[in-house]
N, C-alpha and C positions, 0 to 999 in steps of 0.2 A: 857104144852106144844104137840105144833101143831107137828105130827110123816114130818120127812121133804123126801118128793120124787129126789132119786134117777135122775141127769136129763139122762145117760143115759135109765132108764125107761121110763123116760115123751119121750123122742126121741122116741122108740124101738115103743112105743104105738100108733101115732102119726106116723106115716110108718105105723102098720097095716090099721088103721083107714083110710086113706090114699089109701092104695095098693100101699105104693109107695117104690121104694126099694132104696139102701143107695146110689148107686149111681147117679139114679130118681134126689135122694132129691142131695146131691153137688153138680150136675151139676147142679137144680135150683140155688142153693146160692153160688156158685160160688168157692164147696170147692174142693178135690181131694177127693172120691171118701174113703181112706183109715183111708184117716183126722175122717169121721162117721164111718169107722167104730172102733178107738179108742175109740171118743164118743159114741159107745152102750157098747162098752166090760168096758166103765169104765176106761179108761187109756190118758184119755186124757177133757177135758172141753170147749166146747167154751166161744172165748174171745167175744167180744163188735158189735162188724166189723161181724162175726156171725149170733150172736143172729142177726142185725138188718135184716141182710138180712132173716134170716130165718122171724121175724115179716111179713116186704116189703112183702117179697113172697106170704108167702102163707096167708098173712092179716087175722096173731095172733096176741094177745100180749108177747108181750115179757114175759111178767107175767109168761104165762101162761109154756113155756119155761123154767121158773125159776124159777118154782111147788111150784108159789101164785099164780096162779086161775084152778081153777081145769074144769075151760072148755075154749076154746081159741075160 
């Protein structure tokens, strides 16, 4: 069985690699920065609309954010 990487880890790495703050990311995808904070703490996970916004805004596949692909 393949080890699953948690969304909070994927998002933290993405923000770091792209020099984005939680607020920057939130503004770009159209959500509240506190929601991004909840995602990073593992208290919540994004729904379809948020995943779609992430993929479109950053030209990244949703599979990347879901942990199904290692590269975006």
